[in-house]
C-alpha angles and dihedrals in degrees: 000000000000123000102257093184095153092045092054093048094046088050092051094047098043094048096037088231122181100246101232124099094225088070094051116101129189091273095042102055124115104277092226089064116088094166112068098185115136091253092052092048092050092048087058091047092054091047090054091052095046112131091003091142096043094110097039111138136191094209114134099034116157129219104273126226107266093239091054094046092048090052093048090054088064100038108041098057091053094051092041088057090047093053090057092050105083113072141090097017091053091052091046091054091047097054110104096007101069138038125276090246092053090046091053091046089053089052090055090046091055091048090053091049090051088049088055088053090052092050092048089049090054091051090048090050091051091052095041091244115160116235123236126231094197141359132186093242091055092046091050093046090049093049091048091051091050097049097098135348140303098308093052093047093049093048088052090049089054091054090051091049093052092050092047092047091054093046093049090048090051092051092045093053099040111026093095096221121101095213095052091041089055092048095048092045088058092049089049091051090050091051091052089052091050091051090050089050092053091045090054097047109026100065091071087063095042089054086070090068111098112264090235091055100039096083091053092049091048092050092046090050093050091048092051091047092050091047089052090050091052093046092050092046089056096046091044098042092117091054093047092049095045091050094053095257133105140220090252094051091047094050093044092052092049093045088057092048092047091053093050095047093045091054092050096044096048097032096126 
């Protein structure tokens, strides 16, 4: 099926559709789509959102509180590096084990993640924050993703998405600058879409795990995700404090999200 990016956008704009596949019914699906599988619908969703941040601007930024700016100097380069991380290896593991629609949707997902990296780099440049070429958390995350095959990498990507979503939400709510709040709200919304995409498409692959093994895998994944939440809360404690949050609030919110996503991913 061809990439009807403009068709999808025109459809969304002309019909004032809510741009989320969960809201699309049989009579409200892009007409150029004949296959209404979750992967096909999400492929269309990513196409509709292509270049959505192209005109994003940092104009109007205020002077940040020193404690907030100091915290961002530590946080933003780490997450900017993390957004670049997923890419060729993920696509290589997906080839031959998933559908063409899912593969194309993953390509769009990677492009959006790299767009997030570009936006974070712009924010860092505006605040005179030096970029990182490597960081221990990114190295650990990369090694975890590469341990096994496609399922393992995707489950690691979901953990990274949940952590990023919570960090971006924290910054949006507590940074104290309307421009940055708007930017990080958009990044947070994107991360939620990404998590919904994985939740819609990954269970088909997790179903291939033996039923006797699946509860163990689910428990191990939840434990890994909670450990990651605790580790990030410790490393980002200055950011959480400066943005009127706390380590406990951060971990509690993530634990609830981990529980919801685990139940959805391993529902079968």
